[in-house]
C-alpha positions as CSV (number, residue, x, y, z in Angstrom):
1,X,0.0,-0.2,0.0
2,X,1.3,3.4,-1.0
3,X,0.6,6.7,0.5
4,X,-0.3,9.6,-1.9
5,X,-0.6,13.4,-0.7
6,X,-4.1,14.9,-1.0
7,X,-5.1,18.4,-1.2
8,X,-8.6,19.6,-0.9
9,X,-9.5,22.9,-2.4
10,X,-13.3,24.1,-2.4
11,X,-15.1,27.0,-3.7
12,X,-18.5,28.4,-3.6
13,X,-20.9,28.2,-6.6
14,X,-19.8,28.9,-10.1
15,X,-19.6,32.8,-10.0
16,X,-16.9,35.3,-9.4
17,X,-16.9,37.8,-6.2
18,X,-18.2,40.6,-8.4
19,X,-21.2,38.7,-9.7
20,X,-21.9,37.2,-6.1
21,X,-22.0,40.4,-4.5
22,X,-24.9,41.5,-6.7
23,X,-27.2,39.1,-4.9
24,X,-27.1,39.7,-1.1
25,X,-29.3,36.6,-0.4
26,X,-26.9,34.2,-1.7
27,X,-23.7,35.9,-1.1
28,X,-21.8,33.9,1.6
29,X,-19.0,36.1,2.8
30,X,-21.4,37.5,5.9
31,X,-18.6,39.0,8.0
32,X,-18.1,42.8,7.7
33,X,-14.3,42.0,8.1
34,X,-14.2,39.4,5.2
35,X,-12.8,39.6,1.8
36,X,-14.2,37.6,-1.3
37,X,-11.3,35.8,-3.1
38,X,-11.6,34.9,-6.8
39,X,-9.9,31.7,-8.1
40,X,-10.2,30.2,-11.6
41,X,-13.6,28.7,-11.4
42,X,-15.5,30.5,-8.4
43,X,-14.8,32.4,-5.2
44,X,-14.4,31.9,-1.4
45,X,-14.3,33.9,1.6
46,X,-11.3,35.0,4.1
47,X,-11.0,37.1,7.0
48,X,-9.3,40.5,6.4
49,X,-5.6,40.9,7.4
50,X,-5.6,41.4,11.1
51,X,-8.8,39.5,11.7
52,X,-9.4,35.9,12.5
53,X,-12.3,33.6,12.7
54,X,-15.0,32.4,10.3
55,X,-15.8,34.7,7.3
56,X,-19.0,32.8,6.6
57,X,-20.8,34.1,10.1
58,X,-22.2,37.5,10.6
59,X,-19.6,38.6,13.1
60,X,-17.2,35.7,12.4
61,X,-14.2,37.7,11.8
62,X,-12.9,39.4,14.9
63,X,-9.7,41.5,15.3
64,X,-7.2,42.5,17.8
65,X,-8.8,46.1,18.0
66,X,-11.9,44.2,19.5
67,X,-10.0,42.8,22.3
68,X,-8.3,46.2,23.1
69,X,-12.0,47.8,23.4
70,X,-13.1,45.2,25.8
71,X,-9.9,45.5,28.0
72,X,-10.0,49.2,27.8
73,X,-13.8,49.1,28.7
74,X,-13.1,46.9,31.7
75,X,-10.1,49.0,32.9
76,X,-12.3,52.2,32.6
77,X,-15.2,50.8,34.5
78,X,-12.8,49.4,37.3
79,X,-11.4,52.9,37.6
80,X,-14.9,54.6,37.7
81,X,-15.9,52.2,40.4
82,X,-12.7,52.7,42.6
83,X,-13.3,56.6,42.1
84,X,-16.9,56.3,43.4
85,X,-15.8,54.2,46.4
86,X,-13.5,56.8,47.4
87,X,-16.4,59.5,47.4
88,X,-18.2,57.7,50.3
89,X,-17.1,57.4,53.9
90,X,-15.7,54.0,54.9
91,X,-17.1,52.0,57.9
92,X,-13.7,50.6,58.6
93,X,-10.0,51.5,58.0
94,X,-7.2,49.2,57.3
95,X,-3.8,49.4,59.1
96,X,-0.8,47.5,58.1
97,X,2.0,46.6,60.4
98,X,4.5,45.9,57.5
99,X,7.9,47.5,58.3
100,X,7.1,48.6,61.9
101,X,9.5,48.0,64.6
102,X,8.8,44.7,66.6
103,X,6.6,43.5,63.9
104,X,7.1,40.0,62.3
105,X,8.4,39.8,58.6
106,X,5.0,38.7,57.5
107,X,2.3,41.2,56.2
108,X,-0.7,41.4,58.7
109,X,-3.7,43.5,58.4
110,X,-5.8,45.0,61.1
111,X,-9.3,46.0,60.2
112,X,-10.8,48.7,62.6
113,X,-14.5,49.2,63.0
114,X,-16.1,52.7,63.1
115,X,-16.5,52.2,67.1
116,X,-13.0,51.4,67.4
117,X,-11.9,54.5,65.5
118,X,-14.3,56.7,67.5
119,X,-12.9,55.3,71.0
120,X,-9.2,55.7,69.7
121,X,-9.8,59.3,68.6
122,X,-11.9,60.5,71.4
123,X,-15.0,60.7,69.1
124,X,-12.7,62.4,66.4
125,X,-11.8,65.2,68.8
126,X,-10.2,68.2,67.0
127,X,-7.5,68.3,69.4
128,X,-6.3,65.0,68.1
129,X,-5.9,66.1,64.6
130,X,-2.3,65.9,63.4
131,X,-2.9,66.9,59.8
132,X,-4.8,66.7,56.6
133,X,-4.3,63.9,54.1
134,X,-5.6,63.2,50.7
135,X,-8.6,61.3,52.1
136,X,-9.4,63.6,55.0
137,X,-8.1,64.6,58.5
138,X,-5.4,62.3,60.1
139,X,-6.0,61.8,63.8
140,X,-3.7,60.6,66.6
141,X,-5.2,57.7,68.1
């Protein structure tokens, strides 16, 4: 038994791209990002340069720009959410003991409740203000 190479090449119908494009119901290159390619007997579809997918489906050819838009949109939404969260008072604050004298090398986090902060600052007494930060007053407590 001998092996022979096999090449399959297929086309659509028996018309050129120019003729096929005239009839929108039978023209099969459906993606907006697809090209029609003529060959010796008919035509077939291919995604445009920079796009990949199935040119025979309506939105079948997707490009890198599509992914950039998705990533940009997600980043913008995350930024806006963070910006909005900063506008509202927090019920608790986080204190990190990293780098303090006497602390272990592991990072630990202490979450303070609003009640603990009120007690530590003597109900946010103005005499305990040590300065102003980007997020409000800084208290000694």
